[in-house]
N, C-alpha and C positions, 0 to 999 in steps of 0.2 A: 349827932343830928344830921350833919352834912351827908354822911354815908347813907343814912336812912332816906333822906330826901332824894339822893341820887338813885337809890334802889327803887323808890316809889316812882320817880320820873321814868325810869327804864320800864317798870311794870305797866305804867299808864301808856307809854309808847307802844308796848307790846299789845295791850288790850285794844288800842285804837287800830293797830295793824290787823289784829285778829277779827275785829268787827268789820273792817273794810273788806277783808277777804271773804268773810261770811256773807256779806251783802253781795259781793261780786259773784260768788259761787253758789249762792242760795243754800247755805248751810244752816238749816233751821235749828238744829240742836245747838250749834254754836251761838246763833242769834239769841236764843232763849237763855243760854248760859251767861252771856255778856251784858244783858239788859235787865234792869231792875223791874220789879212788878209794877211800880208806880211811874214808869217811864212816861215822859211827855216829849214827843218827837215833832218838832215844828219844821215844816217845809218852807222853801222860799216863796211859795205861792200864798202862804198864810194858813194853809191847812195844818191842823194839829192832830196828831194821832196818839193813842195809847199804845202800850206794848203789843197787844193783840192785833190791832189794825196795822201797825208798822210791819210786823212779821207776816201777817196774812197777805199784804200787798207783794212782798217778796216771794212768798210761797206759791202764790197763784200766778206769778209772772206779771201782775199789773205793774209792778216796779221791777225793772231788770236792767242789767248793765253789760255792755260788751267790754268796757274798760272802766276802772274806778281807782283813783288814788287820791291821797290827801297830801298836799304840798305845803311848804312854808309853815310847818307846825310850830306852835309855841305852847308850852305847858307851864301853868302857874299852879303850884301846890299850896293848899291852905288846910292843914290838918288832914282829915280823911276825905277831903274834896280836892279834885283836880279840875281846873278850868283849861280847856283845850281849844285853841283857835287854829284853824287851818283853811286851806283853799281846797275845795271839793271839785276835782276835775274828773269828768266822766263822759263816756259815750253811753247815754241812757237809751233804752228802747221802750217806747210807749206805743202800744197798739201796733207793733211791728215796724214802727217808724223810728229811725235812729235820730236822737236828739242830743247834740253836743251840749254839755252842761258845765258851766264854769260859775261857781257860786262860793261865797264865803260861809264858813261853818263854825258854830260855837257849840262845843259839847261840854257837859258837866258830868263828871264821873265821881262816884263815891265808893270808898273802900268799905265793903260790908262783909263781915265775917272773913276778913283777910283777902277778899277778892275785889278788884276794881270792876264796878258795874256802871253802865251808862244810865243816868237818871234823867238827863235832859239834853235836848239838842235843838238848836235853832239855826236854820240856814237863811241867808239873805243875798239878794242880788246887789251888785255894786256898780 
């Protein structure tokens, strides 16, 4: 069991990294592959988006990043669910204006058909 948990934790870490890079580089295919159809994506502003709206904002450039990284990450596994807390550190670009963004992030990942998918995310200011 410990070996499986270690493997799952490594796989979740990889999925978070892949999602972060997909958001940074506007990789729409990867964003689609890493997010569940029933995704609920909460922003620190209180706005909540479904999968389609989350990806559309990145695809159109409404949401864009010069830099983006997840820091101080902690993963808690519970069966086929992974709870991920991290610090979202970015240089976001909104309407051509650079906006430094430092927020806390809570992600919920679920293993579906052998693959970890993001099913929920909530960001909050601290």
